[in-house]
C-alpha positions in Angstrom: -38.7 54.3 -27.0 -41.4 56.8 -28.1 -44.8 57.6 -26.8 -47.9 56.9 -28.9 -51.3 58.5 -29.0 -54.2 56.7 -27.4 -56.1 56.5 -30.8 -53.1 55.0 -32.6 -52.4 52.6 -29.8 -55.9 51.4 -29.9 -55.8 51.0 -33.7 -52.5 49.2 -33.9 -53.7 46.8 -31.1 -56.8 46.0 -33.1 -54.7 45.2 -36.2 -52.7 42.5 -34.5 -53.6 39.3 -32.7 -53.6 39.1 -28.9 -49.9 38.3 -29.0 -49.1 41.4 -31.1 -48.5 39.7 -34.4 -50.0 41.0 -37.7 -51.8 38.4 -39.9 -53.6 40.7 -42.2 -55.3 40.2 -45.6 -55.2 42.6 -48.5 -58.2 42.8 -50.9 -57.7 46.4 -52.0 -56.5 45.6 -55.5 -58.3 47.5 -58.2 -56.4 47.8 -61.5 -54.9 44.3 -61.1 -58.2 42.9 -60.0 -60.1 44.4 -63.0 -57.5 42.8 -65.3 -57.7 39.4 -63.6 -61.5 39.5 -63.9 -61.2 40.5 -67.5 -58.9 37.5 -68.1 -61.3 35.1 -66.3 -64.2 36.4 -68.4 -62.2 36.6 -71.7 -63.0 40.3 -72.0 -61.2 43.5 -72.4 -60.7 45.2 -69.1 -62.8 48.1 -70.3 -65.7 45.8 -70.5 -65.5 44.5 -67.0 -68.5 45.5 -64.9 -68.2 47.2 -61.5 -70.6 44.6 -60.1 -68.3 41.7 -61.1 -65.3 43.2 -59.2 -67.4 44.1 -56.2 -69.1 40.7 -56.0 -65.7 38.9 -56.2 -64.2 41.0 -53.5 -67.2 40.5 -51.3 -67.0 36.7 -51.7 -63.2 36.6 -50.9 -63.8 38.9 -47.9 -66.7 36.8 -46.6 -64.8 33.5 -46.7 -61.3 34.5 -45.8 -61.5 37.4 -43.4 -62.2 35.2 -40.3 -58.6 34.0 -40.7 -57.2 37.5 -40.5 -56.4 39.9 -37.7 -57.3 42.8 -40.1 -58.6 43.3 -43.6 -57.3 45.9 -46.0 -59.9 46.9 -48.6 -60.6 49.9 -50.9 -63.4 52.5 -50.8 -64.4 51.9 -54.4 -65.2 48.2 -55.0 -64.5 46.7 -51.6 -65.9 48.7 -48.7 -69.4 49.5 -50.0 -70.3 45.8 -50.2 -67.8 44.0 -48.0 -68.0 46.0 -44.8 -70.7 43.7 -43.4 -68.6 40.7 -44.2 -65.7 41.5 -41.9 -66.2 40.0 -38.4 -66.5 42.4 -35.5 -63.2 41.3 -34.0 -61.2 41.8 -37.3 -59.9 45.3 -37.9 -60.5 47.4 -41.0 -57.8 49.1 -43.0 -58.7 51.4 -45.9 -56.5 52.3 -48.8 -55.8 56.0 -49.6 -53.9 55.9 -52.9 -55.3 55.7 -56.4 -54.6 52.3 -58.0 -51.4 52.1 -60.0 -49.3 55.2 -60.8 -48.9 58.0 -63.2 -45.9 59.0 -65.2 -47.0 62.4 -66.5 -44.8 65.1 -65.0 -42.1 62.6 -64.0 -38.8 61.6 -65.7 -38.7 58.6 -68.0 -39.7 55.3 -66.2 -40.5 57.2 -62.9 -43.7 56.8 -61.0 -45.9 59.2 -59.1 -48.6 58.2 -56.6 -51.8 60.1 -56.0 -54.9 60.0 -53.8 -58.2 58.4 -54.7 -60.3 61.2 -56.1 -62.6 62.8 -53.5 -61.3 60.5 -50.8 -59.9 61.8 -47.5 -58.7 60.5 -44.2 -61.7 62.1 -42.6 -64.0 60.1 -44.8 -62.1 56.9 -44.1 -62.5 57.5 -40.4 -66.2 58.0 -40.8 -66.3 54.8 -42.9 -65.0 52.9 -39.8 -61.3 52.6 -40.6 -59.1 51.4 -37.8 -56.0 52.4 -39.8 -54.9 53.9 -43.1 -52.7 52.2 -45.8 -50.8 54.2 -48.4 -48.9 52.6 -51.2 -46.0 54.8 -52.5 -43.8 53.8 -55.4 -40.3 54.8 -54.6 -36.8 54.7 -56.1 -34.1 56.5 -54.1 -32.3 57.5 -57.3 -35.3 59.0 -59.1 -35.2 62.7 -60.1 -35.5 65.3 -57.4 -38.9 66.3 -58.7 -40.3 62.8 -58.4 -38.7 62.3 -54.9 -40.2 65.6 -53.7 -43.7 64.6 -55.0 -43.6 61.2 -53.3 -42.2 62.5 -50.1 -44.7 65.3 -49.9 -47.5 62.8 -50.5 -46.4 60.5 -47.7 -46.0 63.5 -45.3 -49.5 64.7 -46.2 -51.0 61.3 -45.2 -48.9 61.2 -42.1 -50.1 64.6 -41.0 -53.7 63.7 -41.7 -53.4 60.4 -39.8 -52.0 62.2 -36.9 -54.8 64.8 -37.0 -57.5 62.0 -36.9 -55.5 59.7 -34.6 -55.4 56.8 -37.0 -52.4 54.4 -37.4 -50.5 55.0 -40.7 -49.3 51.9 -42.6 -46.9 52.9 -45.4 -46.4 50.4 -48.2 -43.2 51.0 -50.2 -42.8 49.4 -53.6 -39.6 49.7 -55.6 -39.2 49.7 -59.4 -36.6 49.7 -62.1 -35.5 52.9 -63.8 -34.0 50.7 -66.5 -35.0 47.2 -67.6 -37.6 45.2 -65.7 -38.2 44.2 -62.1 -38.4 40.6 -63.3 -34.7 40.1 -63.9 -31.6 39.0 -62.1 -30.2 42.5 -62.6 -33.0 44.0 -60.6 -32.8 41.3 -58.0 -29.3 42.4 -57.3 -30.4 46.1 -57.0 -33.4 45.3 -54.8 -31.8 45.0 -51.4 -30.2 48.5 -51.7 -33.4 50.0 -53.0 -35.6 48.6 -50.2 -33.2 49.4 -47.4 -32.5 53.0 -48.6 -36.3 53.6 -48.9 -36.8 52.4 -45.4 -34.1 54.7 -44.1 -35.9 57.7 -45.8 -39.4 57.0 -44.5 -38.6 56.0 -40.9 -37.7 59.7 -40.5 -40.2 60.9 -37.8 -41.4 63.8 -40.0 -43.4 61.3 -42.1 -45.3 60.1 -39.0 -45.5 56.5 -40.2 -46.4 53.8 -37.6 -45.9 50.5 -39.5 -44.0 49.7 -42.6 -45.4 47.3 -45.2 -42.4 46.2 -47.1 -41.4 44.0 -50.0 -39.2 41.1 -49.2 -35.8 42.8 -49.5 -34.3 40.1 -51.9 -35.9 37.8 -54.4 -36.0 34.1 -53.7 -36.7 33.4 -57.4 -33.0 34.3 -57.9 -31.6 32.6 -54.8 -29.4 29.6 -55.6 -30.6 27.6 -52.6 -34.1 27.5 -54.1 -33.1 26.1 -57.5 -35.3 23.0 -56.9 -38.4 25.0 -56.1 -41.1 25.7 -58.6 -40.7 29.4 -58.3 -36.9 29.5 -59.1 -36.3 31.6 -62.2 -33.2 29.8 -63.4 -30.6 32.3 -62.5 -29.1 33.5 -59.2 -28.3 36.8 -57.7 -27.4 35.6 -54.3 -27.3 32.6 -51.9 -29.5 32.1 -48.9 -26.9 33.2 -46.4 -26.7 36.5 -48.2 -30.5 36.8 -48.2 -30.5 36.3 -44.4 -27.9 39.1 -44.0 -30.0 41.4 -46.2 -33.1 40.7 -44.0 -31.0 41.5 -40.9 -29.8 44.8 -42.4 -33.4 45.7 -43.2 -34.4 45.1 -39.6 -31.5 47.2 -38.4 -32.6 50.0 -40.7 -36.2 50.0 -39.7 -36.8 52.0 -36.6 -40.5 51.0 -36.9 -42.3 47.7 -36.8 -42.6 46.2 -40.2 -44.6 43.5 -42.0 -44.1 41.7 -45.3 -46.3 42.1 -48.4 -46.7 39.4 -51.0 -46.3 41.3 -54.3 -48.3 38.6 -56.0 -45.8 35.8 -55.6 -47.0 32.2 -55.3 -47.8 30.9 -51.9 -44.8 28.7 -51.6 -42.4 31.6 -52.1 -44.5 33.8 -49.8 -44.3 31.4 -46.9 -40.5 31.4 -47.3 -40.6 35.2 -47.3 -42.6 35.3 -44.1 -40.4 32.7 -42.4 -37.1 34.5 -43.3 -38.6 37.9 -42.5 -40.0 37.0 -39.1 -36.7 35.3 -38.2 -35.1 38.7 -38.8 -37.6 40.9 -36.8 -40.7 41.4 -38.9 -44.0 41.5 -37.0 -46.1 39.6 -39.5 -47.6 40.1 -42.9 -50.2 41.9 -44.9 -50.9 39.5 -47.8 -53.4 39.4 -50.6 -52.9 37.6 -53.9 -50.5 34.9 -52.7 -53.4 33.6 -50.6 -56.4 34.0 -52.9 -55.4 35.0 -56.5 -56.2 31.6 -58.1 -59.8 32.0 -57.0 -60.3 34.6 -59.6 -59.7 32.1 -62.4 -63.0 30.4 -61.5 -65.1 33.5 -61.9 -68.0 33.8 -62.7 -68.7 30.3 -61.3 -69.2 31.5 -57.8 -69.6 28.0 -56.4 -66.2 27.1 -57.8 -64.7 30.3 -56.4 -66.1 29.6 -53.0 -64.9 26.0 -53.1 -61.4 27.2 -53.8 -61.6 29.8 -51.1 -62.9 27.3 -48.6 -60.1 24.8 -49.4 -56.9 25.9 -51.0 -57.1 29.6 -50.1 -58.0 28.9 -46.5 -55.1 26.4 -46.3 -52.8 29.1 -47.7 -53.9 31.5 -45.1 -53.5 29.1 -42.2 -50.0 28.2 -43.5 -49.1 31.9 -43.6 -50.5 32.4 -40.1 -48.4 29.5 -38.9 -45.3 31.0 -40.4 -46.0 34.3 -38.6 -46.2 32.6 -35.2 -42.6 33.4 -34.5 -42.9 37.1 -35.6 -41.8 39.8 -33.2 -44.8 41.3 -31.4 -45.1 44.9 -32.6 -44.8 46.2 -29.0 -41.5 44.3 -28.6 -39.9 46.3 -31.4 -37.3 48.7 -30.1 -39.6 51.6 -31.1 -41.7 50.6 -28.1 -39.5 48.3 -25.9 -42.1 45.9 -24.7 -45.7 45.9 -23.8 -45.0 47.2 -20.3 -43.2 50.2 -21.7 -45.8 51.4 -24.3 -46.8 54.8 -23.1 -49.7 56.9 -24.2 -48.6 60.4 -25.1 -49.7 63.0 -22.5 -52.6 65.1 -23.4 -54.0 68.2 -21.8 -57.1 68.1 -19.7 -59.0 70.0 -22.4 -57.9 67.8 -25.4 -61.6 66.9 -26.2 -62.4 70.5 -27.0 -60.3 70.2 -30.2 -62.9 67.9 -31.7 
């Protein structure tokens, strides 16, 4: 059991519901959102206007955020227009990383993450953030140079979040060094990649508070789901193996963890949430699985709103229901129960540091 600062304790408490479960919505997509809007408008993505992306994010936030315990948005398209759409009792997370990744300076097929230009944790705090989210692409077998870059990037954000007393949510995304992530071959690799990455970044030196993780297997390649619409037609494992993988992930994580959606369809995501929470996850931070089909109706905002009011709201409620059995964050062995959460001792003159 570890102590926690008063600022981080307050922030994490705000991210969860009253029972300590995270039911958070992501609307921080940038590159993928621009491409989705381009597809909806039958345009090249270079012709997509800033106003279109911002308007769509605002509408999604307005309609769906009341269903969430927290909303994750970005400081470019989201926050400037959506901040007033988030209810006062819903927490605000702000993204720190630049959208996508760069490969310059990395070995073949490797990925480097970088911060948003001119964006800092201090600015995020002034913008009203209750917590910070960082997405870091990670492959444990990447070159030493790439690993060093990614690890240093995460440490920097951890140090800054500690300095400004904001909770740090780290999102880890794996990738293939050979081939594609959409394959049975990668599905077989994925459990090892996810679990080894968790083992790296739960080291206290990174100062992470909550992990936002991919589902550690892939139900598209799980034999027991062969009658589901999302099944890919080939199998890497059976459901019993998937459950064992989820248990191993929970054993590896010395921090509370939540599941991300990675753009899967809602049927698959609900199963991901169910299996994860059975194994110790404390909820989810989900975006596209809930609302992605709304983009297809743009620029007909009435049609977008109708989809959000109906199908997307139903998706959200179903995800929330699946998370009702999640482990409350304060019951994780990191904290050992609500009665045992302790605020780190501070000197009587702590306020003089600010």
